PDB file of the backbone (N, CA, C, O) and the ligand in Angstrom, with CONECT records:
HET     ZN  A 101       1
ATOM      1  N   MET A   1     153.388 111.989-137.575  1.00  0.00           N
ATOM      2  CA  MET A   1     154.598 112.537-136.731  1.00  0.00           C
ATOM      3  C   MET A   1     154.763 111.501-135.490  1.00  0.00           C
ATOM      4  O   MET A   1     153.862 111.142-134.732  1.00  0.00           O
ATOM      5  N   VAL A   2     156.011 111.136-135.462  1.00  0.00           N
ATOM      6  CA  VAL A   2     156.467 110.243-134.407  1.00  0.00           C
ATOM      7  C   VAL A   2     157.026 111.001-133.201  1.00  0.00           C
ATOM      8  O   VAL A   2     157.953 111.778-133.429  1.00  0.00           O
ATOM      9  N   GLN A   3     156.637 110.890-132.111  1.00  0.00           N
ATOM     10  CA  GLN A   3     157.109 111.578-130.823  1.00  0.00           C
ATOM     11  C   GLN A   3     158.568 110.938-130.673  1.00  0.00           C
ATOM     12  O   GLN A   3     158.759 109.736-130.857  1.00  0.00           O
ATOM     13  N   PRO A   4     159.601 111.853-130.317  1.00  0.00           N
ATOM     14  CA  PRO A   4     160.821 111.253-130.081  1.00  0.00           C
ATOM     15  C   PRO A   4     160.962 110.637-128.616  1.00  0.00           C
ATOM     16  O   PRO A   4     161.909 109.917-128.297  1.00  0.00           O
ATOM     17  N   SER A   5     159.899 111.002-127.740  1.00  0.00           N
ATOM     18  CA  SER A   5     159.983 110.635-126.403  1.00  0.00           C
ATOM     19  C   SER A   5     159.660 109.259-126.276  1.00  0.00           C
ATOM     20  O   SER A   5     159.178 108.631-127.219  1.00  0.00           O
ATOM     21  N   ALA A   6     159.920 108.700-125.051  1.00  0.00           N
ATOM     22  CA  ALA A   6     159.629 107.355-124.769  1.00  0.00           C
ATOM     23  C   ALA A   6     158.091 107.175-124.778  1.00  0.00           C
ATOM     24  O   ALA A   6     157.330 108.075-124.422  1.00  0.00           O
ATOM     25  N   PRO A   7     157.725 106.089-125.161  1.00  0.00           N
ATOM     26  CA  PRO A   7     156.037 105.798-125.041  1.00  0.00           C
ATOM     27  C   PRO A   7     155.645 105.878-123.550  1.00  0.00           C
ATOM     28  O   PRO A   7     156.400 105.673-122.599  1.00  0.00           O
ATOM     29  N   ARG A   8     154.344 106.207-123.507  1.00  0.00           N
ATOM     30  CA  ARG A   8     153.805 106.194-122.204  1.00  0.00           C
ATOM     31  C   ARG A   8     153.688 104.785-121.767  1.00  0.00           C
ATOM     32  O   ARG A   8     153.478 103.904-122.600  1.00  0.00           O
ATOM     33  N   VAL A   9     153.804 104.538-120.578  1.00  0.00           N
ATOM     34  CA  VAL A   9     153.774 103.252-120.009  1.00  0.00           C
ATOM     35  C   VAL A   9     152.550 103.177-118.848  1.00  0.00           C
ATOM     36  O   VAL A   9     152.542 103.991-117.924  1.00  0.00           O
ATOM     37  N   VAL A  10     151.750 102.367-118.946  1.00  0.00           N
ATOM     38  CA  VAL A  10     150.690 102.285-117.941  1.00  0.00           C
ATOM     39  C   VAL A  10     150.851 100.808-117.225  1.00  0.00           C
ATOM     40  O   VAL A  10     151.568  99.914-117.673  1.00  0.00           O
ATOM     41  N   SER A  11     150.133 100.729-116.150  1.00  0.00           N
ATOM     42  CA  SER A  11     150.137  99.471-115.396  1.00  0.00           C
ATOM     43  C   SER A  11     148.980  98.681-115.748  1.00  0.00           C
ATOM     44  O   SER A  11     147.834  99.119-115.850  1.00  0.00           O
ATOM     45  N   CYS A  12     149.405  97.319-115.952  1.00  0.00           N
ATOM     46  CA  CYS A  12     148.261  96.370-116.344  1.00  0.00           C
ATOM     47  C   CYS A  12     147.239  96.393-115.083  1.00  0.00           C
ATOM     48  O   CYS A  12     147.678  96.188-113.952  1.00  0.00           O
ATOM     49  N   PRO A  13     146.019  96.620-115.285  1.00  0.00           N
ATOM     50  CA  PRO A  13     145.066  96.641-114.231  1.00  0.00           C
ATOM     51  C   PRO A  13     144.902  95.304-113.467  1.00  0.00           C
ATOM     52  O   PRO A  13     144.490  95.243-112.309  1.00  0.00           O
ATOM     53  N   ILE A  14     145.248  94.283-114.189  1.00  0.00           N
ATOM     54  CA  ILE A  14     145.093  92.852-113.593  1.00  0.00           C
ATOM     55  C   ILE A  14     146.385  92.485-112.859  1.00  0.00           C
ATOM     56  O   ILE A  14     146.271  92.073-111.704  1.00  0.00           O
ATOM     57  N   CYS A  15     147.532  92.585-113.374  1.00  0.00           N
ATOM     58  CA  CYS A  15     148.762  92.103-112.842  1.00  0.00           C
ATOM     59  C   CYS A  15     149.700  93.127-112.393  1.00  0.00           C
ATOM     60  O   CYS A  15     150.637  92.853-111.643  1.00  0.00           O
ATOM     61  N   GLY A  16     149.451  94.396-112.870  1.00  0.00           N
ATOM     62  CA  GLY A  16     150.245  95.451-112.623  1.00  0.00           C
ATOM     63  C   GLY A  16     151.540  95.686-113.401  1.00  0.00           C
ATOM     64  O   GLY A  16     152.222  96.689-113.191  1.00  0.00           O
ATOM     65  N   LYS A  17     151.865  94.780-114.278  1.00  0.00           N
ATOM     66  CA  LYS A  17     152.985  94.862-115.230  1.00  0.00           C
ATOM     67  C   LYS A  17     152.876  96.040-116.018  1.00  0.00           C
ATOM     68  O   LYS A  17     151.806  96.464-116.455  1.00  0.00           O
ATOM     69  N   PRO A  18     154.226  96.681-116.238  1.00  0.00           N
ATOM     70  CA  PRO A  18     154.266  97.817-117.113  1.00  0.00           C
ATOM     71  C   PRO A  18     153.736  97.567-118.650  1.00  0.00           C
ATOM     72  O   PRO A  18     154.184  96.611-119.284  1.00  0.00           O
ATOM     73  N   VAL A  19     152.963  98.278-119.110  1.00  0.00           N
ATOM     74  CA  VAL A  19     152.582  98.120-120.640  1.00  0.00           C
ATOM     75  C   VAL A  19     152.786  99.363-121.353  1.00  0.00           C
ATOM     76  O   VAL A  19     152.272 100.413-120.969  1.00  0.00           O
ATOM     77  N   SER A  20     153.580  99.271-122.464  1.00  0.00           N
ATOM     78  CA  SER A  20     153.804 100.469-123.294  1.00  0.00           C
ATOM     79  C   SER A  20     152.466 100.761-123.982  1.00  0.00           C
ATOM     80  O   SER A  20     151.755  99.874-124.455  1.00  0.00           O
ATOM     81  N   TRP A  21     152.166 102.098-124.005  1.00  0.00           N
ATOM     82  CA  TRP A  21     150.777 102.519-124.658  1.00  0.00           C
ATOM     83  C   TRP A  21     151.355 102.880-126.105  1.00  0.00           C
ATOM     84  O   TRP A  21     151.824 103.955-126.478  1.00  0.00           O
ATOM     85  N   LEU A  22     151.180 101.595-126.871  1.00  0.00           N
ATOM     86  CA  LEU A  22     151.486 101.631-128.325  1.00  0.00           C
ATOM     87  C   LEU A  22     150.527 100.876-129.191  1.00  0.00           C
ATOM     88  O   LEU A  22     149.973  99.858-128.776  1.00  0.00           O
ATOM     89  N   PRO A  23     150.344 101.313-130.270  1.00  0.00           N
ATOM     90  CA  PRO A  23     149.347 100.528-131.154  1.00  0.00           C
ATOM     91  C   PRO A  23     149.659  99.080-131.165  1.00  0.00           C
ATOM     92  O   PRO A  23     148.750  98.257-131.266  1.00  0.00           O
ATOM     93  N   GLU A  24     150.897  98.730-131.067  1.00  0.00           N
ATOM     94  CA  GLU A  24     151.307  97.302-130.929  1.00  0.00           C
ATOM     95  C   GLU A  24     150.823  96.512-129.778  1.00  0.00           C
ATOM     96  O   GLU A  24     150.649  95.294-129.811  1.00  0.00           O
ATOM     97  N   SER A  25     150.608  97.303-128.724  1.00  0.00           N
ATOM     98  CA  SER A  25     150.131  96.777-127.503  1.00  0.00           C
ATOM     99  C   SER A  25     148.674  96.523-127.651  1.00  0.00           C
ATOM    100  O   SER A  25     147.845  97.266-127.125  1.00  0.00           O
ATOM    101  N   ARG A  26     148.350  95.481-128.361  1.00  0.00           N
ATOM    102  CA  ARG A  26     146.953  95.194-128.651  1.00  0.00           C
ATOM    103  C   ARG A  26     145.977  95.193-127.419  1.00  0.00           C
ATOM    104  O   ARG A  26     144.809  95.580-127.457  1.00  0.00           O
ATOM    105  N   PHE A  27     146.589  94.736-126.402  1.00  0.00           N
ATOM    106  CA  PHE A  27     145.630  94.435-125.286  1.00  0.00           C
ATOM    107  C   PHE A  27     145.647  95.549-124.090  1.00  0.00           C
ATOM    108  O   PHE A  27     145.120  95.412-122.986  1.00  0.00           O
ATOM    109  N   ARG A  28     146.356  96.654-124.552  1.00  0.00           N
ATOM    110  CA  ARG A  28     146.409  97.665-123.612  1.00  0.00           C
ATOM    111  C   ARG A  28     144.993  98.165-123.186  1.00  0.00           C
ATOM    112  O   ARG A  28     144.099  98.122-124.032  1.00  0.00           O
ATOM    113  N   PRO A  29     144.739  98.614-121.992  1.00  0.00           N
ATOM    114  CA  PRO A  29     145.761  98.790-120.897  1.00  0.00           C
ATOM    115  C   PRO A  29     146.199  97.489-120.248  1.00  0.00           C
ATOM    116  O   PRO A  29     146.790  97.533-119.169  1.00  0.00           O
ATOM    117  N   PHE A  30     145.938  96.323-120.853  1.00  0.00           N
ATOM    118  CA  PHE A  30     146.279  95.077-120.316  1.00  0.00           C
ATOM    119  C   PHE A  30     147.628  94.560-120.871  1.00  0.00           C
ATOM    120  O   PHE A  30     147.903  94.930-122.012  1.00  0.00           O
ATOM    121  N   CYS A  31     148.447  93.815-120.278  1.00  0.00           N
ATOM    122  CA  CYS A  31     149.620  93.425-120.704  1.00  0.00           C
ATOM    123  C   CYS A  31     149.613  92.366-121.592  1.00  0.00           C
ATOM    124  O   CYS A  31     150.606  92.151-122.287  1.00  0.00           O
ATOM    125  N   SER A  32     148.488  91.582-121.671  1.00  0.00           N
ATOM    126  CA  SER A  32     148.421  90.290-122.512  1.00  0.00           C
ATOM    127  C   SER A  32     146.981  90.064-122.769  1.00  0.00           C
ATOM    128  O   SER A  32     146.128  90.748-122.203  1.00  0.00           O
ATOM    129  N   GLU A  33     146.694  89.145-123.586  1.00  0.00           N
ATOM    130  CA  GLU A  33     145.331  88.633-123.947  1.00  0.00           C
ATOM    131  C   GLU A  33     144.751  87.977-122.613  1.00  0.00           C
ATOM    132  O   GLU A  33     143.562  88.083-122.310  1.00  0.00           O
ATOM    133  N   ARG A  34     145.648  87.320-121.873  1.00  0.00           N
ATOM    134  CA  ARG A  34     145.184  86.558-120.710  1.00  0.00           C
ATOM    135  C   ARG A  34     144.603  87.631-119.738  1.00  0.00           C
ATOM    136  O   ARG A  34     143.491  87.452-119.241  1.00  0.00           O
ATOM    137  N   CYS A  35     145.328  88.724-119.464  1.00  0.00           N
ATOM    138  CA  CYS A  35     144.849  89.586-118.439  1.00  0.00           C
ATOM    139  C   CYS A  35     143.534  90.279-119.006  1.00  0.00           C
ATOM    140  O   CYS A  35     142.595  90.570-118.265  1.00  0.00           O
ATOM    141  N   ARG A  36     143.535  90.521-120.361  1.00  0.00           N
ATOM    142  CA  ARG A  36     142.340  91.090-120.873  1.00  0.00           C
ATOM    143  C   ARG A  36     141.100  90.140-120.625  1.00  0.00           C
ATOM    144  O   ARG A  36     140.036  90.571-120.180  1.00  0.00           O
ATOM    145  N   ASP A  37     141.300  88.939-120.916  1.00  0.00           N
ATOM    146  CA  ASP A  37     140.319  87.856-120.704  1.00  0.00           C
ATOM    147  C   ASP A  37     139.738  87.797-119.271  1.00  0.00           C
ATOM    148  O   ASP A  37     138.539  87.661-119.027  1.00  0.00           O
ATOM    149  N   ILE A  38     140.746  87.919-118.327  1.00  0.00           N
ATOM    150  CA  ILE A  38     140.414  87.972-116.897  1.00  0.00           C
ATOM    151  C   ILE A  38     139.423  89.138-116.668  1.00  0.00           C
ATOM    152  O   ILE A  38     138.377  88.951-116.047  1.00  0.00           O
ATOM    153  N   ASP A  39     139.771  90.365-117.186  1.00  0.00           N
ATOM    154  CA  ASP A  39     138.931  91.443-117.087  1.00  0.00           C
ATOM    155  C   ASP A  39     137.589  91.162-117.780  1.00  0.00           C
ATOM    156  O   ASP A  39     136.572  91.446-117.149  1.00  0.00           O
ATOM    157  N   LEU A  40     137.483  90.665-118.935  1.00  0.00           N
ATOM    158  CA  LEU A  40     136.396  90.511-119.590  1.00  0.00           C
ATOM    159  C   LEU A  40     135.411  89.369-118.776  1.00  0.00           C
ATOM    160  O   LEU A  40     134.183  89.434-118.723  1.00  0.00           O
ATOM    161  N   GLY A  41     136.129  88.475-118.254  1.00  0.00           N
ATOM    162  CA  GLY A  41     135.273  87.515-117.394  1.00  0.00           C
ATOM    163  C   GLY A  41     134.774  88.058-116.129  1.00  0.00           C
ATOM    164  O   GLY A  41     133.768  87.630-115.562  1.00  0.00           O
ATOM    165  N   ALA A  42     135.526  89.036-115.698  1.00  0.00           N
ATOM    166  CA  ALA A  42     135.036  89.735-114.339  1.00  0.00           C
ATOM    167  C   ALA A  42     133.789  90.501-114.825  1.00  0.00           C
ATOM    168  O   ALA A  42     132.746  90.440-114.174  1.00  0.00           O
ATOM    169  N   TRP A  43     133.884  91.233-115.976  1.00  0.00           N
ATOM    170  CA  TRP A  43     132.707  91.993-116.458  1.00  0.00           C
ATOM    171  C   TRP A  43     131.522  91.009-116.693  1.00  0.00           C
ATOM    172  O   TRP A  43     130.407  91.289-116.252  1.00  0.00           O
ATOM    173  N   ALA A  44     131.730  89.974-117.316  1.00  0.00           N
ATOM    174  CA  ALA A  44     130.715  89.142-117.685  1.00  0.00           C
ATOM    175  C   ALA A  44     130.102  88.534-116.347  1.00  0.00           C
ATOM    176  O   ALA A  44     128.894  88.298-116.349  1.00  0.00           O
ATOM    177  N   ALA A  45     130.738  88.306-115.375  1.00  0.00           N
ATOM    178  CA  ALA A  45     130.267  87.871-114.142  1.00  0.00           C
ATOM    179  C   ALA A  45     129.527  89.029-113.508  1.00  0.00           C
ATOM    180  O   ALA A  45     128.483  88.730-112.928  1.00  0.00           O
ATOM    181  N   GLU A  46     129.836  90.111-113.519  1.00  0.00           N
ATOM    182  CA  GLU A  46     129.174  91.223-113.021  1.00  0.00           C
ATOM    183  C   GLU A  46     127.884  91.474-113.751  1.00  0.00           C
ATOM    184  O   GLU A  46     126.822  91.758-113.196  1.00  0.00           O
ATOM    185  N   GLU A  47     128.058  91.352-114.958  1.00  0.00           N
ATOM    186  CA  GLU A  47     126.708  91.567-115.795  1.00  0.00           C
ATOM    187  C   GLU A  47     125.741  90.575-115.486  1.00  0.00           C
ATOM    188  O   GLU A  47     124.542  90.848-115.424  1.00  0.00           O
ATOM    189  N   TYR A  48     126.213  89.395-115.282  1.00  0.00           N
ATOM    190  CA  TYR A  48     125.435  88.220-114.968  1.00  0.00           C
ATOM    191  C   TYR A  48     124.600  88.469-113.584  1.00  0.00           C
ATOM    192  O   TYR A  48     123.404  88.230-113.423  1.00  0.00           O
ATOM    193  N   ARG A  49     125.451  88.970-112.686  1.00  0.00           N
ATOM    194  CA  ARG A  49     124.952  89.194-111.411  1.00  0.00           C
ATOM    195  C   ARG A  49     123.851  90.323-111.514  1.00  0.00           C
ATOM    196  O   ARG A  49     122.811  90.230-110.860  1.00  0.00           O
ATOM    197  N   LEU A  50     124.069  91.238-112.231  1.00  0.00           N
ATOM    198  CA  LEU A  50     123.198  92.545-112.333  1.00  0.00           C
ATOM    199  C   LEU A  50     121.878  92.039-113.122  1.00  0.00           C
ATOM    200  O   LEU A  50     120.791  92.560-112.871  1.00  0.00           O
ATOM    201  N   SER A  51     121.986  91.147-113.955  1.00  0.00           N
ATOM    202  CA  SER A  51     120.856  90.750-114.740  1.00  0.00           C
ATOM    203  C   SER A  51     119.803  89.871-113.761  1.00  0.00           C
ATOM    204  O   SER A  51     118.597  89.776-113.989  1.00  0.00           O
ATOM    205  N   GLU A  52     120.392  89.346-112.805  1.00  0.00           N
ATOM    206  CA  GLU A  52     119.654  88.678-111.894  1.00  0.00           C
ATOM    207  C   GLU A  52     118.833  89.667-110.917  1.00  0.00           C
ATOM    208  O   GLU A  52     118.990  89.687-109.697  1.00  0.00           O
ATOM    209  N   LYS A  53     117.992  90.432-111.588  1.00  0.00           N
ATOM    210  CA  LYS A  53     117.165  91.405-110.903  1.00  0.00           C
ATOM    211  C   LYS A  53     115.999  90.927-110.040  1.00  0.00           C
ATOM    212  O   LYS A  53     115.379  89.901-110.319  1.00  0.00           O
ATOM    213  N   ALA A  54     115.730  91.654-109.042  1.00  0.00           N
ATOM    214  CA  ALA A  54     114.621  91.134-108.138  1.00  0.00           C
ATOM    215  C   ALA A  54     113.452  91.450-108.936  1.00  0.00           C
ATOM    216  O   ALA A  54     113.528  92.313-109.811  1.00  0.00           O
ATOM    217  N   PRO A  55     112.383  90.825-108.708  1.00  0.00           N
ATOM    218  CA  PRO A  55     111.160  91.316-109.412  1.00  0.00           C
ATOM    219  C   PRO A  55     110.571  92.643-108.966  1.00  0.00           C
ATOM    220  O   PRO A  55     110.703  93.032-107.806  1.00  0.00           O
ATOM    221  N   PRO A  56     109.923  93.334-109.894  1.00  0.00           N
ATOM    222  CA  PRO A  56     109.520  94.653-109.524  1.00  0.00           C
ATOM    223  C   PRO A  56     108.490  94.595-108.376  1.00  0.00           C
ATOM    224  O   PRO A  56     107.633  93.723-108.230  1.00  0.00           O
ATOM    225  N   ALA A  57     108.712  95.662-107.587  1.00  0.00           N
ATOM    226  CA  ALA A  57     107.747  95.795-106.419  1.00  0.00           C
ATOM    227  C   ALA A  57     106.364  95.994-106.882  1.00  0.00           C
ATOM    228  O   ALA A  57     106.069  96.657-107.876  1.00  0.00           O
ATOM    229  N   GLU A  58     105.457  95.332-106.044  1.00  0.00           N
ATOM    230  CA  GLU A  58     104.041  95.570-106.432  1.00  0.00           C
ATOM    231  C   GLU A  58     103.624  96.989-106.377  1.00  0.00           C
ATOM    232  O   GLU A  58     103.937  97.707-105.427  1.00  0.00           O
ATOM    233  N   GLU A  59     102.936  97.397-107.363  1.00  0.00           N
ATOM    234  CA  GLU A  59     102.381  98.746-107.427  1.00  0.00           C
ATOM    235  C   GLU A  59     101.424  99.156-106.267  1.00  0.00           C
ATOM    236  O   GLU A  59     100.497  98.430-105.908  1.00  0.00           O
ATOM    237  N   GLU A  60     101.704 100.357-105.706  1.00  0.00           N
ATOM    238  CA  GLU A  60     100.688 100.716-104.567  1.00  0.00           C
ATOM    239  C   GLU A  60      99.567 101.410-105.263  1.00  0.00           C
ATOM    240  O   GLU A  60      99.780 102.279-106.109  1.00  0.00           O
ATOM    241  N   GLN A  61      98.423 101.044-104.923  1.00  0.00           N
ATOM    242  CA  GLN A  61      97.187 101.763-105.551  1.00  0.00           C
ATOM    243  C   GLN A  61      96.897 102.794-104.795  1.00  0.00           C
ATOM    244  O   GLN A  61      95.951 103.526-105.085  1.00  0.00           O
TER     245      GLN A  61
HETATM  246 ZN    ZN A 101     148.609  91.818-116.845  1.00  0.00          ZN2+
END
């Protein structure tokens, strides 16, 4: 069933451009592959930073 109403529109979290929430919008909630890649890059950077863990504290006897 297809809804007769207009598609839901969200804002791209990277650049704020309106993105129609449709199956065709492959990169939603991002407006484009570029914005999606920017977000993925941010995630990768965050993961890298988190993996840089401090050594475990010495066990107290
Ligand atoms: Zn965007």
